[in-house]
Gaussian input, Z-matrix of N, CA and C with variables (Angstrom, degrees):
# hf/3-21g

backbone

0 1
 N
 C     1     B1
 C     2     B2     1     A1
 N     3     B3     2     A2     1     D1
 C     4     B4     3     A3     2     D2
 C     5     B5     4     A4     3     D3
 N     6     B6     5     A5     4     D4
 C     7     B7     6     A6     5     D5
 C     8     B8     7     A7     6     D6
 N     9     B9     8     A8     7     D7
 C    10    B10     9     A9     8     D8
 C    11    B11    10    A10     9     D9
 N    12    B12    11    A11    10    D10
 C    13    B13    12    A12    11    D11
 C    14    B14    13    A13    12    D12
 N    15    B15    14    A14    13    D13
 C    16    B16    15    A15    14    D14
 C    17    B17    16    A16    15    D15
 N    18    B18    17    A17    16    D16
 C    19    B19    18    A18    17    D17
 C    20    B20    19    A19    18    D18
 N    21    B21    20    A20    19    D19
 C    22    B22    21    A21    20    D20
 C    23    B23    22    A22    21    D21
 N    24    B24    23    A23    22    D22
 C    25    B25    24    A24    23    D23
 C    26    B26    25    A25    24    D24
 N    27    B27    26    A26    25    D25
 C    28    B28    27    A27    26    D26
 C    29    B29    28    A28    27    D27
 N    30    B30    29    A29    28    D28
 C    31    B31    30    A30    29    D29
 C    32    B32    31    A31    30    D30
 N    33    B33    32    A32    31    D31
 C    34    B34    33    A33    32    D32
 C    35    B35    34    A34    33    D33
 N    36    B36    35    A35    34    D34
 C    37    B37    36    A36    35    D35
 C    38    B38    37    A37    36    D36
 N    39    B39    38    A38    37    D37
 C    40    B40    39    A39    38    D38
 C    41    B41    40    A40    39    D39
 N    42    B42    41    A41    40    D40
 C    43    B43    42    A42    41    D41
 C    44    B44    43    A43    42    D42
 N    45    B45    44    A44    43    D43
 C    46    B46    45    A45    44    D44
 C    47    B47    46    A46    45    D45
 N    48    B48    47    A47    46    D46
 C    49    B49    48    A48    47    D47
 C    50    B50    49    A49    48    D48
 N    51    B51    50    A50    49    D49
 C    52    B52    51    A51    50    D50
 C    53    B53    52    A52    51    D51
 N    54    B54    53    A53    52    D52
 C    55    B55    54    A54    53    D53
 C    56    B56    55    A55    54    D54
 N    57    B57    56    A56    55    D55
 C    58    B58    57    A57    56    D56
 C    59    B59    58    A58    57    D57
 N    60    B60    59    A59    58    D58
 C    61    B61    60    A60    59    D59
 C    62    B62    61    A61    60    D60
 N    63    B63    62    A62    61    D61
 C    64    B64    63    A63    62    D62
 C    65    B65    64    A64    63    D63
 N    66    B66    65    A65    64    D64
 C    67    B67    66    A66    65    D65
 C    68    B68    67    A67    66    D66
 N    69    B69    68    A68    67    D67
 C    70    B70    69    A69    68    D68
 C    71    B71    70    A70    69    D69
 N    72    B72    71    A71    70    D70
 C    73    B73    72    A72    71    D71
 C    74    B74    73    A73    72    D72
 N    75    B75    74    A74    73    D73
 C    76    B76    75    A75    74    D74
 C    77    B77    76    A76    75    D75
 N    78    B78    77    A77    76    D76
 C    79    B79    78    A78    77    D77
 C    80    B80    79    A79    78    D78
 N    81    B81    80    A80    79    D79
 C    82    B82    81    A81    80    D80
 C    83    B83    82    A82    81    D81
 N    84    B84    83    A83    82    D82
 C    85    B85    84    A84    83    D83
 C    86    B86    85    A85    84    D84
 N    87    B87    86    A86    85    D85
 C    88    B88    87    A87    86    D86
 C    89    B89    88    A88    87    D87
 N    90    B90    89    A89    88    D88
 C    91    B91    90    A90    89    D89
 C    92    B92    91    A91    90    D90
 N    93    B93    92    A92    91    D91
 C    94    B94    93    A93    92    D92
 C    95    B95    94    A94    93    D93
 N    96    B96    95    A95    94    D94
 C    97    B97    96    A96    95    D95
 C    98    B98    97    A97    96    D96
 N    99    B99    98    A98    97    D97
 C   100   B100    99    A99    98    D98
 C   101   B101   100   A100    99    D99
 N   102   B102   101   A101   100   D100
 C   103   B103   102   A102   101   D101
 C   104   B104   103   A103   102   D102
 N   105   B105   104   A104   103   D103
 C   106   B106   105   A105   104   D104
 C   107   B107   106   A106   105   D105
 N   108   B108   107   A107   106   D106
 C   109   B109   108   A108   107   D107
 C   110   B110   109   A109   108   D108
 N   111   B111   110   A110   109   D109
 C   112   B112   111   A111   110   D110
 C   113   B113   112   A112   111   D111
 N   114   B114   113   A113   112   D112
 C   115   B115   114   A114   113   D113
 C   116   B116   115   A115   114   D114
 N   117   B117   116   A116   115   D115
 C   118   B118   117   A117   116   D116
 C   119   B119   118   A118   117   D117
 N   120   B120   119   A119   118   D118
 C   121   B121   120   A120   119   D119
 C   122   B122   121   A121   120   D120
 N   123   B123   122   A122   121   D121
 C   124   B124   123   A123   122   D122
 C   125   B125   124   A124   123   D123
 N   126   B126   125   A125   124   D124
 C   127   B127   126   A126   125   D125
 C   128   B128   127   A127   126   D126
 N   129   B129   128   A128   127   D127
 C   130   B130   129   A129   128   D128
 C   131   B131   130   A130   129   D129
 N   132   B132   131   A131   130   D130
 C   133   B133   132   A132   131   D131
 C   134   B134   133   A133   132   D132
 N   135   B135   134   A134   133   D133
 C   136   B136   135   A135   134   D134
 C   137   B137   136   A136   135   D135
 N   138   B138   137   A137   136   D136
 C   139   B139   138   A138   137   D137
 C   140   B140   139   A139   138   D138
 N   141   B141   140   A140   139   D139
 C   142   B142   141   A141   140   D140
 C   143   B143   142   A142   141   D141
 N   144   B144   143   A143   142   D142
 C   145   B145   144   A144   143   D143
 C   146   B146   145   A145   144   D144
 N   147   B147   146   A146   145   D145
 C   148   B148   147   A147   146   D146
 C   149   B149   148   A148   147   D147
 N   150   B150   149   A149   148   D148
 C   151   B151   150   A150   149   D149
 C   152   B152   151   A151   150   D150
 N   153   B153   152   A152   151   D151
 C   154   B154   153   A153   152   D152
 C   155   B155   154   A154   153   D153
 N   156   B156   155   A155   154   D154
 C   157   B157   156   A156   155   D155
 C   158   B158   157   A157   156   D156
 N   159   B159   158   A158   157   D157
 C   160   B160   159   A159   158   D158
 C   161   B161   160   A160   159   D159
 N   162   B162   161   A161   160   D160
 C   163   B163   162   A162   161   D161
 C   164   B164   163   A163   162   D162
 N   165   B165   164   A164   163   D163
 C   166   B166   165   A165   164   D164
 C   167   B167   166   A166   165   D165
 N   168   B168   167   A167   166   D166
 C   169   B169   168   A168   167   D167
 C   170   B170   169   A169   168   D168
 N   171   B171   170   A170   169   D169
 C   172   B172   171   A171   170   D170
 C   173   B173   172   A172   171   D171
 N   174   B174   173   A173   172   D172
 C   175   B175   174   A174   173   D173
 C   176   B176   175   A175   174   D174
 N   177   B177   176   A176   175   D175
 C   178   B178   177   A177   176   D176
 C   179   B179   178   A178   177   D177
 N   180   B180   179   A179   178   D178
 C   181   B181   180   A180   179   D179
 C   182   B182   181   A181   180   D180
 N   183   B183   182   A182   181   D181
 C   184   B184   183   A183   182   D182
 C   185   B185   184   A184   183   D183
 N   186   B186   185   A185   184   D184
 C   187   B187   186   A186   185   D185
 C   188   B188   187   A187   186   D186
 N   189   B189   188   A188   187   D187
 C   190   B190   189   A189   188   D188
 C   191   B191   190   A190   189   D189
 N   192   B192   191   A191   190   D190
 C   193   B193   192   A192   191   D191
 C   194   B194   193   A193   192   D192
 N   195   B195   194   A194   193   D193
 C   196   B196   195   A195   194   D194
 C   197   B197   196   A196   195   D195
 N   198   B198   197   A197   196   D196
 C   199   B199   198   A198   197   D197
 C   200   B200   199   A199   198   D198
 N   201   B201   200   A200   199   D199
 C   202   B202   201   A201   200   D200
 C   203   B203   202   A202   201   D201
 N   204   B204   203   A203   202   D202
 C   205   B205   204   A204   203   D203
 C   206   B206   205   A205   204   D204
 N   207   B207   206   A206   205   D205
 C   208   B208   207   A207   206   D206
 C   209   B209   208   A208   207   D207
 N   210   B210   209   A209   208   D208
 C   211   B211   210   A210   209   D209
 C   212   B212   211   A211   210   D210
 N   213   B213   212   A212   211   D211
 C   214   B214   213   A213   212   D212
 C   215   B215   214   A214   213   D213
 N   216   B216   215   A215   214   D214
 C   217   B217   216   A216   215   D215
 C   218   B218   217   A217   216   D216
 N   219   B219   218   A218   217   D217
 C   220   B220   219   A219   218   D218
 C   221   B221   220   A220   219   D219
 N   222   B222   221   A221   220   D220
 C   223   B223   222   A222   221   D221
 C   224   B224   223   A223   222   D222
 N   225   B225   224   A224   223   D223
 C   226   B226   225   A225   224   D224
 C   227   B227   226   A226   225   D225
 N   228   B228   227   A227   226   D226
 C   229   B229   228   A228   227   D227
 C   230   B230   229   A229   228   D228
 N   231   B231   230   A230   229   D229
 C   232   B232   231   A231   230   D230
 C   233   B233   232   A232   231   D231
 N   234   B234   233   A233   232   D232
 C   235   B235   234   A234   233   D233
 C   236   B236   235   A235   234   D234
 N   237   B237   236   A236   235   D235
 C   238   B238   237   A237   236   D236
 C   239   B239   238   A238   237   D237
 N   240   B240   239   A239   238   D238
 C   241   B241   240   A240   239   D239
 C   242   B242   241   A241   240   D240
 N   243   B243   242   A242   241   D241
 C   244   B244   243   A243   242   D242
 C   245   B245   244   A244   243   D243

   B1=1.2554
   B2=1.5041
   B3=1.3720
   B4=1.4074
   B5=1.4717
   B6=1.3617
   B7=1.4316
   B8=1.3510
   B9=1.3662
   B10=1.5237
   B11=1.5358
   B12=1.2777
   B13=1.4405
   B14=1.5340
   B15=1.3044
   B16=1.5017
   B17=1.5465
   B18=1.2689
   B19=1.4102
   B20=1.5653
   B21=1.2817
   B22=1.4898
   B23=1.5119
   B24=1.3318
   B25=1.5410
   B26=1.5321
   B27=1.2151
   B28=1.4739
   B29=1.4602
   B30=1.2750
   B31=1.5160
   B32=1.7265
   B33=1.3339
   B34=1.4510
   B35=1.4510
   B36=1.3792
   B37=1.5539
   B38=1.5855
   B39=1.2546
   B40=1.4607
   B41=1.5495
   B42=1.2726
   B43=1.4700
   B44=1.5457
   B45=1.3096
   B46=1.4860
   B47=1.4120
   B48=1.2376
   B49=1.3650
   B50=1.6041
   B51=1.4335
   B52=1.4207
   B53=1.4527
   B54=1.3811
   B55=1.3567
   B56=1.4898
   B57=1.4479
   B58=1.3869
   B59=1.5692
   B60=1.3846
   B61=1.3939
   B62=1.6176
   B63=1.3323
   B64=1.3984
   B65=1.5127
   B66=1.3305
   B67=1.5230
   B68=1.6524
   B69=1.3402
   B70=1.4552
   B71=1.5671
   B72=1.3610
   B73=1.5317
   B74=1.6004
   B75=1.1998
   B76=1.4340
   B77=1.5231
   B78=1.3310
   B79=1.4480
   B80=1.5548
   B81=1.4888
   B82=1.3869
   B83=1.5625
   B84=1.2717
   B85=1.4515
   B86=1.5988
   B87=1.3035
   B88=1.5186
   B89=1.6019
   B90=1.3609
   B91=1.3019
   B92=1.4570
   B93=1.2326
   B94=1.5438
   B95=1.6039
   B96=1.3147
   B97=1.4282
   B98=1.5051
   B99=1.3090
   B100=1.3804
   B101=1.5070
   B102=1.2913
   B103=1.5052
   B104=1.4461
   B105=1.3203
   B106=1.5256
   B107=1.5393
   B108=1.4214
   B109=1.6163
   B110=1.5768
   B111=1.4034
   B112=1.4541
   B113=1.5620
   B114=1.2568
   B115=1.3557
   B116=1.5104
   B117=1.2333
   B118=1.4159
   B119=1.5843
   B120=1.2083
   B121=1.4748
   B122=1.4784
   B123=1.4902
   B124=1.4507
   B125=1.5508
   B126=1.2626
   B127=1.5496
   B128=1.4952
   B129=1.3356
   B130=1.5240
   B131=1.4994
   B132=1.3338
   B133=1.4355
   B134=1.5363
   B135=1.2716
   B136=1.4374
   B137=1.5563
   B138=1.3269
   B139=1.4678
   B140=1.5204
   B141=1.2915
   B142=1.4460
   B143=1.5077
   B144=1.3471
   B145=1.4152
   B146=1.4947
   B147=1.2340
   B148=1.4706
   B149=1.5776
   B150=1.3108
   B151=1.5040
   B152=1.5514
   B153=1.3755
   B154=1.3739
   B155=1.5036
   B156=1.4214
   B157=1.4140
   B158=1.5726
   B159=1.3140
   B160=1.4282
   B161=1.5150
   B162=1.3895
   B163=1.4964
   B164=1.5684
   B165=1.3094
   B166=1.5460
   B167=1.4356
   B168=1.3400
   B169=1.4889
   B170=1.6259
   B171=1.3983
   B172=1.3666
   B173=1.4617
   B174=1.2120
   B175=1.3667
   B176=1.6245
   B177=1.3105
   B178=1.4225
   B179=1.4823
   B180=1.4473
   B181=1.4207
   B182=1.5165
   B183=1.3514
   B184=1.4532
   B185=1.5749
   B186=1.2695
   B187=1.3987
   B188=1.5395
   B189=1.3741
   B190=1.5051
   B191=1.5281
   B192=1.3897
   B193=1.4299
   B194=1.5719
   B195=1.2251
   B196=1.5232
   B197=1.4128
   B198=1.3541
   B199=1.3734
   B200=1.5659
   B201=1.2553
   B202=1.4812
   B203=1.4600
   B204=1.2597
   B205=1.4531
   B206=1.5839
   B207=1.3352
   B208=1.3397
   B209=1.5469
   B210=1.3272
   B211=1.6147
   B212=1.4516
   B213=1.3550
   B214=1.3896
   B215=1.5223
   B216=1.3724
   B217=1.4322
   B218=1.6122
   B219=1.2881
   B220=1.3725
   B221=1.5341
   B222=1.3835
   B223=1.3817
   B224=1.4646
   B225=1.2777
   B226=1.4887
   B227=1.4990
   B228=1.2662
   B229=1.3874
   B230=1.6220
   B231=1.2859
   B232=1.4739
   B233=1.5566
   B234=1.2837
   B235=1.3693
   B236=1.5319
   B237=1.2872
   B238=1.3847
   B239=1.5288
   B240=1.3894
   B241=1.3285
   B242=1.5830
   B243=1.2867
   B244=1.5273
   B245=1.5439
   A1=114.97
   A2=120.76
   A3=121.82
   A4=109.35
   A5=112.84
   A6=128.34
   A7=116.80
   A8=125.09
   A9=119.44
   A10=103.30
   A11=119.21
   A12=130.39
   A13=113.89
   A14=119.41
   A15=120.71
   A16=104.77
   A17=110.97
   A18=124.02
   A19=107.82
   A20=117.92
   A21=130.34
   A22=112.86
   A23=108.39
   A24=119.86
   A25=108.04
   A26=116.11
   A27=117.16
   A28=115.49
   A29=112.94
   A30=114.05
   A31=113.12
   A32=111.37
   A33=114.50
   A34=101.73
   A35=124.22
   A36=121.66
   A37=103.49
   A38=118.12
   A39=117.94
   A40=113.18
   A41=119.13
   A42=123.62
   A43=103.52
   A44=120.61
   A45=116.31
   A46=113.04
   A47=125.93
   A48=132.71
   A49=111.75
   A50=112.56
   A51=115.03
   A52=115.16
   A53=117.59
   A54=118.47
   A55=114.11
   A56=119.44
   A57=122.31
   A58=116.08
   A59=115.67
   A60=124.26
   A61=107.95
   A62=116.72
   A63=119.05
   A64=105.15
   A65=117.11
   A66=117.76
   A67=110.13
   A68=110.04
   A69=116.36
   A70=115.49
   A71=114.23
   A72=121.51
   A73=102.33
   A74=129.08
   A75=126.82
   A76=106.50
   A77=113.34
   A78=118.79
   A79=105.63
   A80=111.93
   A81=118.30
   A82=103.54
   A83=122.57
   A84=126.22
   A85=111.08
   A86=111.92
   A87=115.21
   A88=117.06
   A89=110.74
   A90=118.04
   A91=123.45
   A92=114.34
   A93=124.97
   A94=104.96
   A95=119.70
   A96=123.40
   A97=110.64
   A98=120.59
   A99=126.47
   A100=109.60
   A101=114.12
   A102=120.54
   A103=116.90
   A104=116.25
   A105=127.83
   A106=110.00
   A107=113.95
   A108=113.56
   A109=108.61
   A110=113.44
   A111=117.71
   A112=108.62
   A113=119.65
   A114=120.58
   A115=111.98
   A116=124.85
   A117=128.06
   A118=109.40
   A119=115.50
   A120=125.45
   A121=118.70
   A122=112.58
   A123=113.22
   A124=119.39
   A125=115.35
   A126=118.47
   A127=103.30
   A128=111.05
   A129=114.77
   A130=105.62
   A131=117.90
   A132=126.57
   A133=108.68
   A134=116.96
   A135=120.83
   A136=104.72
   A137=113.39
   A138=118.19
   A139=110.51
   A140=116.25
   A141=119.22
   A142=108.25
   A143=114.13
   A144=115.70
   A145=115.47
   A146=119.34
   A147=120.38
   A148=109.62
   A149=117.20
   A150=120.40
   A151=108.94
   A152=119.47
   A153=121.69
   A154=106.02
   A155=120.37
   A156=126.16
   A157=109.64
   A158=114.02
   A159=118.62
   A160=117.29
   A161=115.26
   A162=122.10
   A163=106.22
   A164=117.88
   A165=120.20
   A166=110.21
   A167=118.35
   A168=115.30
   A169=107.93
   A170=117.81
   A171=116.35
   A172=114.39
   A173=122.52
   A174=129.89
   A175=109.53
   A176=119.34
   A177=121.85
   A178=118.39
   A179=116.39
   A180=121.11
   A181=110.52
   A182=115.03
   A183=109.60
   A184=110.84
   A185=118.93
   A186=116.56
   A187=113.27
   A188=114.30
   A189=116.61
   A190=112.52
   A191=118.73
   A192=116.72
   A193=111.44
   A194=112.41
   A195=117.30
   A196=110.37
   A197=124.27
   A198=129.31
   A199=110.06
   A200=118.22
   A201=122.28
   A202=105.04
   A203=120.47
   A204=130.54
   A205=103.98
   A206=116.30
   A207=121.85
   A208=121.33
   A209=103.49
   A210=114.89
   A211=114.77
   A212=120.77
   A213=125.09
   A214=114.68
   A215=117.64
   A216=120.13
   A217=105.85
   A218=117.22
   A219=117.66
   A220=111.17
   A221=120.48
   A222=120.82
   A223=109.52
   A224=122.47
   A225=127.55
   A226=106.58
   A227=120.30
   A228=128.02
   A229=112.27
   A230=113.61
   A231=114.31
   A232=107.95
   A233=119.22
   A234=129.08
   A235=117.56
   A236=120.44
   A237=123.94
   A238=119.91
   A239=113.97
   A240=128.09
   A241=111.22
   A242=113.19
   A243=114.65
   A244=109.89
   D1=142.02
   D2=176.82
   D3=-72.67
   D4=161.76
   D5=170.39
   D6=-117.89
   D7=137.38
   D8=176.43
   D9=-128.85
   D10=135.80
   D11=170.98
   D12=-100.27
   D13=121.54
   D14=178.16
   D15=-111.22
   D16=119.77
   D17=-175.48
   D18=-103.12
   D19=151.06
   D20=178.78
   D21=51.81
   D22=51.05
   D23=171.24
   D24=-84.76
   D25=121.97
   D26=177.90
   D27=-55.34
   D28=151.11
   D29=-177.20
   D30=-74.72
   D31=-18.31
   D32=176.53
   D33=-74.64
   D34=-38.50
   D35=-173.57
   D36=-71.49
   D37=-40.78
   D38=-179.98
   D39=-64.18
   D40=-34.68
   D41=178.77
   D42=-70.35
   D43=-44.53
   D44=-177.39
   D45=-68.95
   D46=-32.21
   D47=172.36
   D48=-60.92
   D49=-46.08
   D50=172.25
   D51=-57.78
   D52=-46.21
   D53=-178.58
   D54=-69.95
   D55=-34.14
   D56=171.74
   D57=-60.51
   D58=-38.73
   D59=178.01
   D60=-64.07
   D61=-39.97
   D62=-172.62
   D63=-72.77
   D64=-40.17
   D65=-179.88
   D66=-57.17
   D67=-39.89
   D68=-174.65
   D69=-87.34
   D70=2.97
   D71=-178.76
   D72=64.29
   D73=53.17
   D74=172.72
   D75=-140.66
   D76=155.28
   D77=171.49
   D78=-71.46
   D79=166.17
   D80=-173.17
   D81=-65.69
   D82=-43.45
   D83=179.90
   D84=-58.37
   D85=-47.23
   D86=173.25
   D87=-55.03
   D88=-46.68
   D89=171.74
   D90=-55.56
   D91=-41.72
   D92=178.61
   D93=-68.63
   D94=-42.09
   D95=175.95
   D96=-61.14
   D97=-42.77
   D98=178.22
   D99=-60.10
   D100=-53.91
   D101=175.33
   D102=-50.44
   D103=-47.71
   D104=-179.96
   D105=-66.58
   D106=-40.86
   D107=178.42
   D108=-64.40
   D109=-43.34
   D110=-173.02
   D111=-67.56
   D112=-38.86
   D113=177.33
   D114=-67.81
   D115=-35.73
   D116=-174.56
   D117=-77.24
   D118=-40.56
   D119=-173.00
   D120=-90.77
   D121=-11.75
   D122=173.52
   D123=-69.27
   D124=143.12
   D125=-179.68
   D126=-73.52
   D127=133.31
   D128=178.41
   D129=-72.71
   D130=151.82
   D131=175.34
   D132=-71.02
   D133=134.21
   D134=-174.24
   D135=-63.96
   D136=143.71
   D137=178.58
   D138=-93.62
   D139=123.16
   D140=177.62
   D141=-116.37
   D142=162.02
   D143=178.82
   D144=-73.04
   D145=163.48
   D146=-174.09
   D147=-66.48
   D148=-46.81
   D149=-177.42
   D150=-57.59
   D151=-38.29
   D152=-173.83
   D153=-72.87
   D154=-39.38
   D155=174.93
   D156=-54.44
   D157=-53.39
   D158=-178.77
   D159=-59.94
   D160=-41.66
   D161=171.72
   D162=-56.65
   D163=-53.59
   D164=-176.30
   D165=-57.28
   D166=-41.02
   D167=-176.19
   D168=-66.03
   D169=-35.22
   D170=-175.24
   D171=-96.07
   D172=5.18
   D173=-179.00
   D174=-57.96
   D175=126.05
   D176=-179.05
   D177=81.26
   D178=12.07
   D179=176.03
   D180=-125.98
   D181=31.26
   D182=173.29
   D183=121.25
   D184=-23.76
   D185=-179.36
   D186=-76.50
   D187=112.24
   D188=-169.43
   D189=-102.05
   D190=-7.95
   D191=176.62
   D192=-137.81
   D193=168.90
   D194=179.64
   D195=-70.31
   D196=140.98
   D197=172.21
   D198=-71.50
   D199=141.30
   D200=-177.52
   D201=-75.21
   D202=152.88
   D203=173.14
   D204=-79.87
   D205=124.25
   D206=-177.70
   D207=-104.55
   D208=-11.38
   D209=-179.96
   D210=-49.26
   D211=127.22
   D212=176.77
   D213=89.89
   D214=-5.05
   D215=-176.08
   D216=-93.92
   D217=149.52
   D218=-179.91
   D219=-74.08
   D220=153.99
   D221=-176.50
   D222=-69.30
   D223=152.93
   D224=177.91
   D225=-140.32
   D226=159.63
   D227=173.79
   D228=-76.37
   D229=160.41
   D230=-176.25
   D231=-86.08
   D232=139.52
   D233=169.75
   D234=-71.77
   D235=96.64
   D236=-176.45
   D237=-98.95
   D238=12.93
   D239=170.52
   D240=69.72
   D241=49.95
   D242=178.05
   D243=-87.54

């Protein structure tokens, strides 16, 4: 088994790890192993483009058409109907 040494870990982090380990019925070392395993084996969230995320957030609340892609277009002021 490999060993890892973590230096310069703040006392506050060490104390939080200790409390978390106690809550979960593990030693601090076992808790750290659990955290690392979970972090390494978790499936990363799929990366989506900003426009797609905005459209998904407002889907069903009045957005009736697709938002145009603005990448590469020069910035322009808003038309406020003057």
